[in-house]
C-alpha positions, 0 to 999 in steps of 0.5 A: 493537531488541526487538519492542515486543509481548508476543507476537511474530507467528506464525513462518514455516511452509511446510508444506502447499501448500493451507494456503499458498494459503488464507493467501494468499486470507485475506491478500487478504481481510484487506488488502481488508477493512482498506482498506474500513473505512478508507473507511467510516470516512472516510464516517462522519466526513464524515456526523457519526458520529465514534464509528462512524468510530473503530470502523471504524478499530479493525476495520481495525487488526484486519484488518491485524494479521491480514494481517500475520500471514499475511504472517509465516506465509507467509515473505514478510517479510524484511530491509529490503533484501529487503522493498524488492526484493519491493516493487519487484517488486510495483510492476514487475508492476503497471506492466508487466502488471497495470494495462496489461491492466486498462486495456485491458479498461476501455477496450474496456468504455468504463468512463472512471472505471475508466480514471482510477483505473487511470491514477492507480494506474499513475502512482503505482506508477512513483513508488513503484518509483523511490523503492524503487529509490533506497532499496535503494541506500542500504540496500545501502550501509548508509544510511537515507533522509534524515529528510525528509517523504514526501507522497502525494496523497490523490486519485491517490496520487502520492508524493514524498520532500521537499517536496509540490508546489504542484499534483499533476502527476498529477491537479491536486489542490492540494498543500495536500491532500497528506498527510505521512508 
């Protein structure tokens, strides 16, 4: 399938360790900006400023575009199977190392809100890891996912393929609030 755009993203280029580190830092910053602006857009919508919300969403898309370009130059985008393995590895790091360490610090500092946020993320990362594992097996067998809905809890990120639950088993949010993809 041809790329739908007139121009392609920048090609991978591994020249310059300092440049690579700078692009990794820029990738993190652009990714954070995109998410922050999407959250700002929701606030603007809730406060009755739909055009401000639209502006935030447009700039969030631009920031995401910058992040994808940086990923491309860094050579961090591969085949579907490679991307699933990379995603699975990222989830594994978050499950085994990152979130347990972050939770220990939050517990030591008595920050229960942070612990709730971390618990939600950790449990959702386990969902994602399992889904990526099953999906990779299909891709390695040259099979796509079934054409069925993917549902995500808007509070904790619990993710399921198939039918949305009546209630989120992780945080108790009613299934009617789940977002369908």
